[in-house]
Steps between C-alpha positions, in 0.01 A plus 500: 500500500763695312872485555515834683232377742680162554830682569315727751350196682846344517647825643218514758565133595863589568417822681239346731650148524183330384402273213199630307307210340457545127125460533484783762713732291298436190178610678652840592346772287597796712799592724265468794420141400868425508549681830229283659671184373833608658324598827328155509832322435680697770201422735559131427855551624364629830482874438193674635284612207424859596532856361867516598581191289291634212692830515832317512405287199385810310827675571690193388300478179569866428873439560496208255317717239759781549788255476356383164483849359122558534360849574370423849298822513266328256464176696176461703335199666243499223765510225450208260800293402393501138430848364612708792839342583582290198376527146415135467410194707 
């Protein structure tokens, strides 16, 4: 996992008030994979895992991307961390 991705994970942890295990983050190939991890972690905190939570997490991820200077018009659930978002792993 490249430095840009690690920094994004840390920003997401702060934004959503969760701790993403390194092993879970390392398995995330797409933005959607990471979204699912965040939804599961919030579910473990007692949040109902439904479409509303998924939408809330998506909007939060887009906010984090925007705050980090990414062109959010290019970010899709199927966007891959390496190649689509960052140039390297």
